[in-house]
MARKOL-695816 format. One record per atom (N, C-alpha, C): residue in three letters; x negated, y, z. Coordinates in steps of 0.2 Angstrom, whole numbers, plus 5000, padded with zeros to 4 digits. Each point is the difference from the previous one (the first is absolute). Example, Ala and Ser with C-alpha at 12.3 -4.5 7.8 and 13.67 -1.06 7.14 Angstrom:
2
ala493449725039 ala500450065000 ala499650065000 ser500250054996 ser499650065001 ser500450055003 
END
This chain:
415
met556250335382 met499450035001 met499950074996 lys499850055004 lys499950064997 lys499450014996 arg500150034994 arg499550014995 arg499950085000 glu499350015001 glu499850074999 glu499550014994 trp500050064997 trp499550014995 trp499550055002 val499449985000 val499550055002 val499550014995 gly500050064997 gly499450014995 gly500149954994 gly500649994998 gly500149954995 gly499949935001 lys500049985006 lys499949935002 lys500649985004 asn500149944999 asn500749975004 asn499749975006 val500350025006 val499849985006 val500549965003 gln499949945001 gln500649955003 gln499749965005 gly500250015006 gly499849965006 gly499350015001 gly499750064999 gly499350015001 gly499549974994 lys500349974995 lys499649984994 lys500150064995 val499550014997 val500150044995 val500049974993 glu500450024996 glu500149964993 glu499950064995 lys499649984995 lys499950054994 lys500650014996 lys500150054998 lys500650024996 lys499949974993 arg500549964998 arg500049974993 arg500150064995 thr499650004995 thr500150054995 thr500049964993 lys500450024996 lys500149974993 lys499450034995 val499649954997 val499650024995 val500349994993 lys500050064997 lys500250004993 lys499649964995 thr500249954997 thr499749974994 thr499950044994 pro499550004996 pro499950044994 pro500649994995 thr500350054997 thr500549994995 thr499749974994 thr500449984995 thr499949984993 thr499650054996 ser500250075000 ser499650054997 ser499350015002 phe499950005007 phe499350005002 phe499649944998 arg500349945000 arg499649944997 arg499850014993 leu500450034996 leu499950014993 leu499550064998 leu499950045006 leu499650064998 leu499349994997 pro499649945002 pro499450004997 pro500149974993 leu500549964998 leu500149984993 leu500250064996 val500450055003 val500250054996 val499450054999 leu499650015004 leu499450045000 leu499549974994 ser499949935001 ser499749974994 ser500250004993 val500749995000 val500350014993 val499950084998 arg500150055004 arg499950074999 arg499350014997 asn499549975004 asn499350014997 asn499949974993 ile500349944999 ile499949974994 ile500350044994 ile500750035002 ile500350044995 ile499650074998 leu499750025006 leu499650074999 leu499449984996 gly499749945001 gly499449994997 gly500249984992 leu500549974999 leu500249994993 leu500250074997 thr500350045003 thr500250064997 thr499450044998 leu499550005005 leu499450044998 leu499649964994 his500049945000 his499749974995 his500450014993 asp500650015000 asp500450014994 asp499850074998 met500050055005 met499850074998 met499350004996 val499649965003 val499350014997 val500049964994 thr500449944999 thr500149984994 thr500350044994 glu500550035003 glu500450054995 glu499550054998 met499650035004 met499550054998 met499549974995 ala499849945001 ala499549974995 ala500449994993 leu500649985001 leu500450004993 leu500050064997 asn500150055003 asn500150074997 asn499350024998 asn499449975002 asn499450024998 asn499849954994 ser500549974997 ser499949954994 ser499649945002 leu500149975006 leu499749945002 leu500449944996 thr500750015001 thr500449954997 thr499950014992 ala500050064998 ala499950014993 ala499449964997 thr499550015003 thr499449964997 thr500149935000 gln500349975005 gln500249935001 gln500449984994 ser500550044999 ser500549984995 ser499750004993 ile499650054999 ile499750014993 ile499649944998 val499649965005 val499749944998 val500349945001 asp500550015004 asp500449935002 asp500649994996 asn500250054995 asn500549994995 asn499649954995 arg500249944999 arg499749954995 arg500150024993 ala500650024999 ala500350024993 ala499550054998 ala500050065004 ala499750064998 ala499249994999 thr499749965005 thr499350004999 thr499849954995 ala500449954999 ala499949964993 ala500150044994 met500550044999 met500150034994 met499450065000 gly499850035005 gly499550055000 gly499349974998 ala499949945003 ala499349964998 ala500049994992 leu500649984998 leu500049974992 leu499950074996 ile500450055002 ile499950064996 ile499350035000 leu499750005006 leu499350035000 leu499549954997 ser500149944999 ser499649954997 ser500050014992 leu500650014997 leu500150024994 leu499750074998 val500150055004 val499850064999 val499250005000 phe499749965004 phe499249995001 phe499849974993 leu500349954998 leu499849964994 leu500050054993 leu500650045000 leu500050054994 leu499750065001 gly500050035006 gly499850075001 gly499250005000 cys499749965003 cys499350015001 cys499649994994 pro500149954996 pro499650004994 pro500350054995 gly500650025000 gly500350054996 gly499750075001 asn499950025006 asn499750075002 asn499349994999 leu499749955001 leu499250004998 leu499950004993 phe500449974996 phe500050014993 phe500150074997 ile500550045004 ile500150074998 ile499450045001 ile499649995006 ile499550045002 ile499449984995 trp499949944998 trp499549984996 trp500150034993 ser500650004997 ser500250034994 ser499850074999 ile500250045006 ile499950074999 ile499250015001 leu499649975005 leu499350025001 leu499649974994 ala500149954998 ala499649964995 ala500250014993 arg500750014998 arg500249994993 arg500250074998 ala500250045004 ala500350064998 ala499550054997 arg500150024994 arg499650054996 arg499950075003 lys500650025003 lys500050075003 lys500549995006 gln499950045005 gln500450005006 gln500450065000 asn500650004999 asn500450065000 asn500350005007 val500550055001 val500350015006 val500449945003 thr500449974994 thr500449955002 thr499649945002 thr499549984996 thr499649945002 thr499750015007 leu499850065002 leu499750015007 leu500649995005 leu500650024999 leu500549995004 leu500249935001 ile500049974994 ile500149925000 ile499549965003 leu499450034999 leu499449965004 leu500150015008 asn500150055002 asn500150015007 asn500749965003 leu500450004996 leu500649965001 leu499949935001 ala499649974995 ala499849935000 ala499549995006 ile499650045002 ile499649995006 ile500450005006 ala500550055001 ala500549995006 ala500349935000 asp500349994994 asp500449935000 asp499549945000 gly499550004998 gly499549955001 gly499849995007 ser499950065003 ser499849995008 ser500649975003 leu500650024999 leu500649975004 leu500049934998 met499949984994 met500049934998 met499549955004 ala499450045001 ala499549965004 ala500249995007 leu500450035003 leu500250005007 leu500649945001 thr500349984994 thr500649965001 thr499849935003 pro499449974999 pro499949945004 pro500150005007 phe499850065003 phe500150005007 phe500750005003 phe500450034996 phe500850005002 phe500349934997 ile499749974995 ile500349934999 ile499949965006 ile499350005002 ile499949955006 ile500450025006 tyr500150075001 tyr500450025006 tyr500749974999 leu500350004994 leu500749985000 leu500049925000 val499649974997 val499949935001 val500049975007 leu499550035003 leu499849985007 leu500550025005 lys500450064998 lys500450045005 lys499650025006 asn499450014999 asn499650025006 asn499450044997 trp499850065003 trp499550044998 trp499449985003 val499549974996 val499449985002 val499350044999 phe500150064998 phe499550044997 phe499850055005 gly500350015006 gly499850045005 gly500350074999 asn499950045005 asn500350075001 asn499850054995 met499350004999 met499750054995 met500249994993 met500049934998 met500249984993 met500850024999 cys500350005005 cys500850015000 cys500050074998 lys499750055004 lys500050074998 lys499750014993 val499449984999 val499750024993 val500449974995 leu500249945000 leu500449984994 leu500650034998 phe500550025005 phe500550034999 phe499950084998 tyr499550025003 tyr499850074999 tyr499850004992 leu499649964997 leu499850004993 leu500649994996 cys500549965002 cys500649994996 cys500450065000 leu500050045004 leu500450065000 leu499650054996 val499450005001 val499550054995 val500249984993 asn500049944998 asn500149984993 asn500750024998 met500549995004 met500650014999 met500150084998 tyr499750045004 tyr500150074999 tyr499650024994 ala499449974999 ala499650024994 ala500449984993 ser500349945000 ser500349984994 ser500650054998 ile500450015005 ile500650054998 ile499750074998 gln499550025004 gln499750074998 gln499750004994 leu499749954997 leu499750004994 leu500549994995 ile500549975001 ile500650004994 ile500350075000 met500050035006 met500350075000 met499550044995 leu499450005001 leu499550034996 leu500049994993 met500149944998 met500249984993 met500650044997 ser500550005004 ser500650034998 ser499950084999 leu499650035004 leu499950075000 leu499550014994 tyr499549964999 tyr499650014994 tyr500449994993 arg500449955000 arg500549994994 arg500450074999 leu500250035006 leu500450064999 leu499650054997 leu499450015003 leu499550054997 leu499950004993 ala499849934998 ala499849984993 ala500650014995 val500750005002 val500550014996 val500250065000 leu500150045005 leu500250075000 leu499550054998 trp499449995002 trp499450054999 trp499449964997 pro500149974994 pro499449974997 pro499450044999 gln500050074999 gln499550034998 gln499650035006 arg500450005006 arg499750035006 arg499849945005 val500149944999 val499949945004 val499349995001 thr499550024996 thr499349995001 thr499750045005 leu500350065001 leu499850045005 leu500149985007 ile500549965001 ile500349975006 ile499749935001 thr499949964995 thr499849935000 thr499449984998 gly499550045001 gly499349984999 gly499749955004 arg499549974998 arg499849945003 arg499850025008 lys499650065001 lys499950015006 lys500550015005 thr500550044997 thr500750015003 thr500349945002 val500149954995 val500349945002 val499649965006 met499450004999 met499649965006 met500150035006 leu500050075000 leu500250035007 leu500749995002 val500450004996 val500749995002 val500149925003 leu499649964996 leu500049925003 leu499750005006 ala499450035002 ala499750015006 ala500450025006 val500450054998 val500450035005 val500649965002 leu500349964995 leu500549965001 leu499949945004 trp499449974999 trp499749945004 trp499950035007 met499850065002 met499850025006 met500750015004 leu500550034996 leu500750015003 leu500349935002 val500049954996 val500349945001 val499649965006 val499450015001 val499649975005 val500250035007 val500150075000 val500350035006 val500749985001 ala500450004995 ala500749995002 ala500249935002 ser499549954999 ser500149935003 ser499849995006 ile499750055004 ile499849995007 ile500549975004 pro500650025000 pro500549985005 pro500149924999 ala499949974994 ala499949925001 ala499549985004 met499550035000 met499449975004 met500250015007 val500350065002 val500150015007 val500549965004 phe500649994996 phe500549965003 phe500049924998 arg499649984996 arg499949934998 arg499649975005 glu500249945003 glu499649965005 glu500249934999 ala499549965002 ala500149935001 ala500149985007 arg500649975002 arg500249995007 arg500249935000 glu499949975006 glu500249935001 glu500650005003 thr500449954998 thr500749995003 thr500049935003 ile500649965000 ile500049955004 ile499649944997 asn500049994994 asn499649944997 asn499650024994 leu500050074998 leu499650024994 leu499850075001 thr499650034995 thr499850065000 thr500250034994 val500450075000 val500350034995 val499650074999 cys500050024993 cys499750064998 cys500650054998 asp500250055004 asp500550044998 asp499950065003 ser500550054998 ser500050075003 ser500350005006 phe499750025005 phe500250015007 phe500150075002 his500650025003 his500150075001 his500350015007 asp499750055004 asp500350015007 asp500650045000 lys500150044995 lys500650044999 lys500349994994 asp500750015000 asp500449994994 asp499850054995 ser499850065002 ser499850054995 ser499449994996 glu499549955003 glu499449984996 glu500349964995 val500549965001 val500349964994 val500150054994 ala500450045002 ala500350064995 ala499450034997 leu499550025004 leu499450034997 leu499749964995 gln499849945002 gln499649964995 gln500449994994 tyr500649985000 tyr500349974994 tyr500350064996 met500250055003 met500250064996 met499450034996 leu499450005003 leu499450034997 leu499949964994 glu500149935000 glu499949964994 glu500550014995 leu500650015002 leu500550014995 leu500050074997 val499850055003 val499950064997 val499450014996 leu499449985002 leu499450014997 leu499949944995 gly500349945001 gly499949954995 gly500649984995 phe500550045001 phe500649984996 phe500350074998 leu500350045004 leu500550064998 leu499650054996 ile499450035003 ile499750054997 ile499749984993 pro499649945000 pro499849994993 pro500549984995 tyr500549965002 tyr500649984996 tyr500450074997 gly500050045005 gly500450074998 gly499650034994 val499350015001 val499650034995 val500049954994 ile500049945000 ile500149954994 ile500650014996 val500650005004 val500650014997 val500150074996 val499850055003 val500050074997 val499650004994 ser499449975000 ser499550004995 ser500349974994 tyr500349945001 tyr500249964994 tyr500750034997 ile500450035004 ile500550044997 ile499850054996 cys499550045001 cys499750054996 cys499749974994 ile499649945001 ile499749974995 ile500549974995 leu500549975002 leu500549974995 leu500450064996 arg500150055003 arg500350064997 arg499550034994 lys499450005001 lys499550024996 lys499949954994 ile500049935002 ile500049954995 ile500550004995 arg500650025002 arg500650004995 arg499950054995 gln499650065001 gln499850044995 gln499549994996 thr499649945001 thr499449984996 thr500149934997 lys499649994996 lys500049934997 lys499449964999 phe499650005006 phe499449975001 phe500149935003 arg499949954996 arg500149935002 arg499649985005 arg499350024999 arg499549975005 arg500250035006 arg500250065000 arg500150035007 arg500649975003 ile500549984996 ile500649975003 ile499849935003 arg499549964996 arg499849945003 arg499750015006 ser499550045001 ser499750025006 ser500450025006 glu500550034998 glu500550035005 glu500449935003 lys500149964995 lys500449935002 lys499649965005 leu499350004999 leu499649965004 leu499950035007 ile499950075001 ile499950035006 ile500750005004 leu500550004996 leu500750005003 leu500149935003 ala499849954996 ala500149935002 ala499649995007 ile499450035001 ile499650005006 ile500450035006 val500350064998 val500450035006 val500649965002 val500349974995 val500649975002 val499949935004 thr499549974998 thr499849945003 thr499850015008 phe499650055000 phe499750025007 phe500650025004 cys500550044998 cys500650015003 cys500449945003 ile500149954995 ile500449945002 ile499749965005 phe499350005000 phe499649965005 phe499950035006 trp500050065000 trp499950045007 trp500650025003 leu500550014997 leu500650035002 leu500349955007 pro500049944998 pro500349955007 pro499650015006 tyr499350014999 tyr499550015005 tyr500250065004 his500250064997 his500150065003 his500850005003 val500449964997 val500749995002 val499949975007 val499749945001 val499849975006 val499750045006 asn499650044998 asn499650055004 asn500650045003 met500550034996 met500550045002 met500449965005 val500249944998 val500449975005 val499749995007 gln499349995000 gln499749995006 gln500050075004 val499950054997 val500150075003 val500750015003 ala500549984996 ala500750005003 ala500149965006 trp499749945000 trp500049955005 trp499750045007 ala499450034998 ala499750035006 ala500350065003 leu500450034996 leu500350075003 leu500849985002 trp500249944998 trp500749995001 trp500149985008 pro500650025002 pro500149985007 pro500249925001 lys499949985006 lys500149935001 lys500749974998 gly500149954997 gly500649974998 gly499949954994 ser500649984998 ser500049954994 ser499750034994 thr500150064998 thr499750034995 thr499249994999 lys499850025007 lys499250005001 lys499849934999 asp500349955002 asp499849934999 asp500049984993 met500550024996 met500149984994 met499450034995 leu499950065002 leu499450044996 leu499449975002 his499949985006 his499349965002 his500049934996 gln500649964999 gln499949944996 gln499950024993 ile500250054997 ile499950014993 ile499350024999 trp499750045003 trp499350034999 trp499549945002 ser500149975005 ser499549955002 ser500049944996 arg500649984997 arg500049944996 arg499850024992 ser500050064999 ser499950024992 ser499350035000 arg499650015005 arg499450035000 arg499549964996 ala499949945001 ala499549954996 ala500250004993 val500649994998 val500250004993 val499950074996 thr500250055003 thr500050074997 thr499250025000 ser499649985004 ser499350025000 ser499749964995 ser500149944999 ser499849964995 ser500250024993 ile500650024999 ile500350034994 ile499650064998 ala499850055005 ala499650064999 ala499449984997 phe499649955001 phe499449984997 phe500149984993 met500649984998 met500049984993 met499950064995 ser500150075002 ser499950054996 ser499250004998 ser499649985004 ser499350004999 ser499849954994 cys500349954999 cys499949954995 cys500550014994 ala500450055000 ala500550014995 ala499750044994 asn499650055002 asn499650044996 asn499649974994 pro499649945002 pro499749974995 pro500349964995 val500649985002 val500549974995 val500350054996 leu500250055003 leu500350064995 leu499550024995 tyr499350005002 tyr499550034995 tyr499949944995 phe500049945002 phe500049944995 phe500550004995 phe500650015002 phe500650004995 phe499950064996 ala499850065002 ala500050064996 ala499450004996 gly499449965001 gly499550004996 gly499949934996 lys500549974999 lys499949934997 lys499950014993 ser500350054996 ser499850014993 ser499250024999 tyr499750015005 tyr499250024999 tyr499649945001 ile500349945003 ile499749945002 ile499649974994 arg500349994994 arg499749974994 arg499550044997 arg500150075000 arg499550044997 arg499450025004 glu500150015007 glu499550025005 glu499749955004 gly500449945001 gly499749955004 gly500150025008 leu499549985003 leu500050025008 leu500050085001 ala499850044995 ala500150075001 ala500650034998 phe500549965000 phe500750024998 phe500350055005 met499949995007 met500150045005 met499750065000 ala499450014998 ala499750065000 ala500350054994 arg500149964994 arg500350044995 arg500750025002 leu500449965004 leu500650025002 leu500050075003 phe499550005005 phe500050065004 phe499850064997 glu499549984995 glu499750064995 glu500750034996 arg500449964998 arg500550024996 arg500550035004 thr500249975006 thr500550025005 thr499850075002 gly499450015003 gly499850075002 gly500050054995 val500250065002 val500050064997 val499450035001 asp499549994996 asp499350035002 asp500050074998 ser500150045005 ser500250074999 ser499450044996 gly499449985002 gly499550034997 gly499949994992 ala500149934998 ala499949984994 ala500650024996 thr500649995003 thr500650034995 thr500050074999 arg499850045005 arg499950075000 arg499550024994 lys499449975001 lys499550014995 lys500249984993 ser500349944999 ser500249984994 ser500550054997 arg500550025004 arg500550044998 arg499750074998 gln499650025004 gln499650074999 gln499649994994 asn499749944999 asn499550004994 asn500549994993 ser500549975001 ser500550004994 ser500250064998 arg500250045006 arg500350074998 arg499450044997 asp499450005003 asp499450044997 asp499949974993 asn500049944999 asn499949974993 asn500550034995 ser500650005003 ser500650024995 ser499950084999 arg499850035005 arg499950084999 arg499450014995 asp499449965002 asp499550014996 asp500149984992 lys500449954999 lys500349984994 lys500350064996 asp500550025004 asp500450064998 asp499650064998 lys499550015004 lys499550064999 lys499649984993 asp499749945000 asp499749994994 asp500450004994 ala500749985000 ala500450004995 ala500150074997 glu500150055005 glu500150074999 glu499350034997 ile499549985002 ile499350034997 ile500049974993 val500149944999 val500049974993 val500550044996 met500650015002 met500550044996 met499750074999 leu499750035004 leu499850074999 leu499450004995 gln499649955001 gln499450004995 gln500349984993 asn500549965000 asn500249994993 asn500450074997 lys500350035005 lys500350064997 lys499550054998 asp499450015003 asp499550044999 asp499749984993 gln499949934999 gln499749984994 gln500550014994 glu500650005001 glu500550014995 glu500050074998 ser500050055006 ser500050074998 ser499350024996 val499549975002 val499350014997 val500149984992 thr500349944999 thr500049984993 thr500550054996 asn500550015004 asn500550054996 asn499750064998 ser499650035005 ser499850074999 ser499449994994 ser499649955000 ser499549994995 ser500349994993 ser500549965000 ser500449994994 ser500350064997 asn500250055004 asn500350064998 asn499450054998 ala499549995003 ala499450054998 ala499749994993 lys500049934998 lys499649984994 lys500350034994 pro500750014999 pro500250024993 pro499950085000 val499950035005 val499950075000 val499350014997 lys499549965003 lys499350014998 lys499949984993 asn500449954997 asn499949984993 asn500350064996 gly500550035003 gly500350064995 gly499550054999 lys499650025004 lys499450055000 lys499649984994 
END
C-alpha cells in the first residue's frame, strides 16, 4: 500500500495518521535548577548577613559584648573598683575636709591638692555604677546616664593629670625663682588658672559624650563607644593620649629634671621631702594610667589595620583588657590619700585629725610667706648692721670728745 505524506500527515489508504514526534523529557540539570536557585539565594542571603555582621563587628559590637562577657576580666574589674571605692571615697573626703576645715592657711599647693581631691572624689562617687555594670554584665541605667557618667570620668581624668602638671610647674618656679614666684602665683592668679583648667577639660571631654552610647545586643545592653568610621576611633583615643598623657607628662618630666638639678645644689631637707611626695604622686599616676592608654593605642591600631590575623589578634587584646585596665586607672584616685597618710604619719600624734592639713602646709612652698620671711630676715639683718654701724660711730664720736676734753684740761690748768 502506497503511503503519501501530505502536510506532515501520513496518508494510507485514505486514512490520515498523525505523525509521531518524540517529546524530550527534562534532563537532570533542569530538574535540579529550582534547588540550585534556592541554594544560591540562601548563600547570597548568608553572605549579605555576614557582611552586615562584619560591619557591626567593626563598629565594636563584638567589642562591647566581649568586654562584659569575659568573666575573668569583669570579675577582676569589679573587685578592683570595689576596693578603690572603699579606700578612695572616704580618703578624698577626708582630704577635702582637712584643707577646708583644718588648714590654717591655704597656699598654692593646698589649693592644687584640694582641686585634685575634688576630681578624685568625684570619680570615686561614680564607681558604684560601673561595679553594677560589670557584675550584671548589662547596662541598666539608660543611654543618657551612659553618656554622662563616662563623660564625667574623662573630665576627672583630664583634671587629675593637669593638676599634677600644675604642681610640677609650681615646684619648678618655687625652686628656680623663689623671689619672683609671688608675682606669678598670687591667689587671684591661681584661682584664674584653675578656672581655665576646668573649662578646658570640660571641653576636651566632649568626644566621650558624642561617641558613647547604650545599645542593645542579642541578650543585653552595653555602654561603649561606637564609631561609624575608623578615623573616629583614632581621633577619640589619640586625643585622650595627647591631652591626658603625653603633653602633661612631658612637662612633668622636664620640670622634675630641672628641679632635681637645682636640689643637688641646695641642702633644704623640707624641700626634698616635699619633692619626694609630689614625685610619688606623679609616678603612681603614670603606673596606673599607662596601661589604659596602651590599650587605647592597641584599639587604634586594630581600627586602622587591614583585615587579617593581626587585626583579629589586636581585637582580642584590647577587648579582653579593657575592663581590667580601666579599673586599674581608677586606682590612681585612691592612691593619693594613701601617699598623704604615709607622708604625714609623723604629724598624727602631735596634730591629731589635723595632721593632713599640717602636712600640706609644710609641703607647700608658700611663696608669699617665704618671700616675706626672707625679705624680713634680710631687712632685719640690714637694720642690725646699720644699727651696729651707728652705735660704732657714736662710740667713736664719744671717744674723740673725751680725748679732746682730756687734752684741753692740762693746758687750762697751766694758765
